[in-house]
C-alpha angles and dihedrals in degrees: 000000000000094000089062090064088065095044087098140090117297095254094054090045091051091055091048092052095054109101093015120137117245119194126186135158099337099326129097123191141170116237110238103166134035141164126214122223130189131196148245126336093262094052129089094261110036108199122174090193093059123098086227095058095102093048132259121327139158093280102043103029093112089065088071093066171185096226120243095048126121119241113198129185139164117254110219086351091288118067121061113227128188134215130186111226116229138168117060135309108287095019118096121233134132144166121225114221102227105171142358140185113237109232103169136013097042093158092057091046091050091048089057098039103032134262094260095063114107114242093245091053098049093097101015109130125024095267093049091047092057092043094052094048096040096242111163139184088261088069091068111127099011122142107248092197094056108108089219094052118114088225116050133180128201117191118215137180118321116261133211107250143188120235139206143143120310120263123255100351118137096198128054083010099158098055111117091226098132116094131187144168108257119237095025112130090207093069113109125240119256115254121177117215113253086223093058121100118257114286110282094026097086130065 
């Protein structure tokens, strides 16, 4: 069962999502960059940068399972971002979809992002990825392996990836929990949060 492949820790799930095909509302793309996120202090992967760190609530409850669900949120109250939930039911873990390469449905992606956007930048960055594929806040909690779901994920072969610290987080800022496919122009540039401690002074 495909869901079982994501019933793992966030790092393993992140590696399994690289190279996967994501299809939504007329656009298909290959995932080329992801970030892993853990959960609260009493869980197996304490992660102060995760939305689940303070425990389950109305907004983040989907992060606590079951795996294979989509967790969406608004970054800065504007941009929709999407995570794939992993681990097991009741245990928080998720993988942020940071960037993808559009493989089909370019016209739909351009209609959503604008004709002046370069092809490599259409789904570069988590907000742009959701915009290009038409992922919305209403998709929160859906099963991405359900054949009737508007957002569907198909896992492929595992890929060799590069790793580095996550982008823009102010806590747990040094963890090398961002993974990407080297040589892909769609991968975003690393930017450290100005609120993060100096490199080497965070976990």
